[in-house]
N, C-alpha and C positions, 0 to 999 in steps of 0.2 A: 390480575400483578402483571407488569408488561414482562417478556421476557432478560431484560437488561435492569430491573430496578434495584437500585442497590450497587451499581455499577459505576467505577470510575475509568475513561477509558481517553486513551490520546489517539492522537490522530496525527499521523503529518501529513506536511501539505495539507492542507484542510480550505486552503485561499479561497478555490473553487474548484467547475467542472467536476469531479469525480470525488476529489478528498470532501468538497462540500457537501455532495450528496451522501456521503457515507455517513460524515460527521452526524448531518439531521436526520438520518433514519438511526440512527445509534441514539441518538436524542428523543427520535419519536417511541423505540422500544424501552425509554427507561431510563438510560445508560447520563452520567454526570459528565460530558463531552471535556472536554481540552486540546483546541485544534492549534497545529504549529504554523507559522512561517518565519521564513528567513529576514524578511521586514519589520519592523518594530511596528510600523504600524498599520500593518497588514494585522500580525501580532492582537493588534488592541481591539479591533475590528468583528476578528474572528471571534475573541474573548466574549465581548461584547451582545454577539449574535447569541452565545448560547450561557451566558448569562457568570461564564466560569473568570480564570486571571490569564493574562497574557501570559503565552508562550513563544518564545525568541530562540527558534534552535535552528542551526543551521547543519541537513545530515549531513554534509561533505566536510565537516571540522568535529573531530573524535573528545576535541577539548570542548565544544559548545553541546554535543550532545551529553558528554557526560555533568557538566554545568548545569545545564538548566532543568536535566531529569531530578537531579538530587535538591534541587533551589526546589520544581514542583512536587515532590515526594516533601520533602520536609514543612514544605507551606499548607499542602493540603491532603496530606496522608496517601497511604494507598493510594496507586493507579492498578486496578484490575484486568485491561483490555488492550492492547495492543493494535493500532491496523496502521500500515509499513507502505504509505500512500504514495510520499514523494518519490519523485524521481524525475528522469529528463531522456532525452530521446535527442537523437543530432540525425539525422538521416544522411548516408555517404554511401556512395559505392566503395567496398573494402579497398578500391586499389588509391582510392582520393582520401583517408581514414587516416587522419596525422595525429603524434602520440597526445598532441593538448586535449583534443576533442577524446578521443577514449580513455583518459585517463579521468577526464569528468562526469564523463558515461560511469565507470566504473566505481569510483570515487563515490559517487553520489547514487546511483540504484545499486550494489552491490555494498561496503566499504558503510556506509549511512544506515540502510537495511543490518546487518549483522549486529554494528557498535549498539543502535538504537534498544534493539532485542538484547544481546549482552546485557547493558546495561538494567535493563529495567529487571532480568530476567535474575539476576545478581540481589537486587532489592527480595524478589518474590520464593528464591531458596532461602537467601536469611532468614525471611519473617515466614514461611511458611504456606505462602500465598498460591495457590494454582491458578497460577496468570493464563491468557486465552492469548495468542499471534495471530493475523492475519496479514500477509503480507499482498500487496498489489503489486500478481506477474505480469503476462504474459502470455497474447497464443504465439506471441513470436518467439518465447523461447524455449517451443518446440519444435518448428517448422522454419522453414529458408523466407524470411522475404525481403524483397530487393531494397538496398541500401539500409538494412538494420543492422547490418553486422556487430558494430558496439553495442548500441540496444539490445538484441537478440539474444547475444552473448552475455551478459548482465544479467539477463532473467531466467535465461538459463542456469543461472548459478541461481538465484531465488528462491527455484524448484529444490534444486540438490541441497540448497543449503536449509532452506525447512525440512527437508526427509532426514538430513544431520541431526535438527535441534530438534528436531520431536522423538528421534532414536534418542540423545541422549539426558534427553529434559523431563520423560516421561516418566519416570521415577521421583520428579519431584512435583505432580502434578500438574506439569505445565504444557498446557497442547500449542503445538504452531502447524497454520494452514496457510495456503497458498488460493487464488484466486487469480486464474489468468484470462482473460477481456481480450473480446477480438478489438476492433476499430472502433473507438467509442466516440459521436460526436460531442464536440465541447466549444468551451472558445477557442480554448488552446490550439484542436487540434483541425478546424475550423479551415487556419492556408492551407492545409492541405489539403482536405477531404475535398474541398470547394473549389480544386482546382478543376478544368474542365476535361470532363472522360472519369475524374477517379475514383467517384463514387460506383457509377457503373460498373467499372475496374473492379472494383474490391465485392463490390454485390454479387457480381458473378462468381465470385469461388468460395459465397457462403449458401451453403444449402435452405436456410431460414428466409433468405432474399434481403436483408436489411444490415446496415450497420446499429451498431449498440450506441444504448443512452443509456447516462448514467443508474439513470431508472434502474437498470435489467442486472446491477454490479449491486449496489448497495444493501440486498436484503441479504443476499447471498454471504455477503462481510461478516453481517449481522449476524444472523445465522449460528455460522461458523464461529463465530467470536462466544455464543452463548452455548450455555448449558443445556441445551437443545442436540449439542453436537460433540456430547462428552467422550463419546466414542470415537471422535472423528480429529487424527491428528495424520501428520505428514502427509496428506494429501495436495496435490496439486489440483481445486475443480473450472474445469474451462469455459467459460461463459462468453461460445465464439459463434452461436447459431450454426456450427456443423464442422465452423471451418479447418480445422486438425481432423477431421476424420478421413481426407483420403491424401 
């Protein structure tokens, strides 16, 4: 029997990169996976990959969250597991950050994560389901990194939200945890990481001596979501090669 047999999982931002790797890992461990995208065509592609139904969901739009989760629950039954992966980054020096950029990052990374989680938790509490949540945070939530004031602030908020929700919802059997990766090489991050000298600069700060890849993160998400981690809640797991130890 696989660790996630019989479970249904919702993964936000499952289009590619880390979200796709997480969704793949959850499926490999037995879960029925529903992946979200804001784009209807991408949502259909994701659904076809996992043999489930499309979930069109914009995490920056609370009404979209409510309606999409409601439709999913009513059509396909209970969702047991949630990975809040959807997020954005807009690297800017603190003196240059404008209000639009700030709000976009916070609305997506913080507000979206909270309301997706709250929406599912309301169903879990009402139906007595011991749900499990893993948020995708970042090392930027605990250490300062250049040009990351909006992003780092959002991920610091995720770390504390994790503790707060674990504290409030533990009585219902709901667990909430976070993974906090270092720089992960994906198609999306390539434009930053492939700048001349950038990879060498970043790896010089990582004791393990390399950047991450999605496969470094996905198994930890699956573990924290599973019953194997039944006594772990409110925790932020650094997956950073040692970046944050100094």
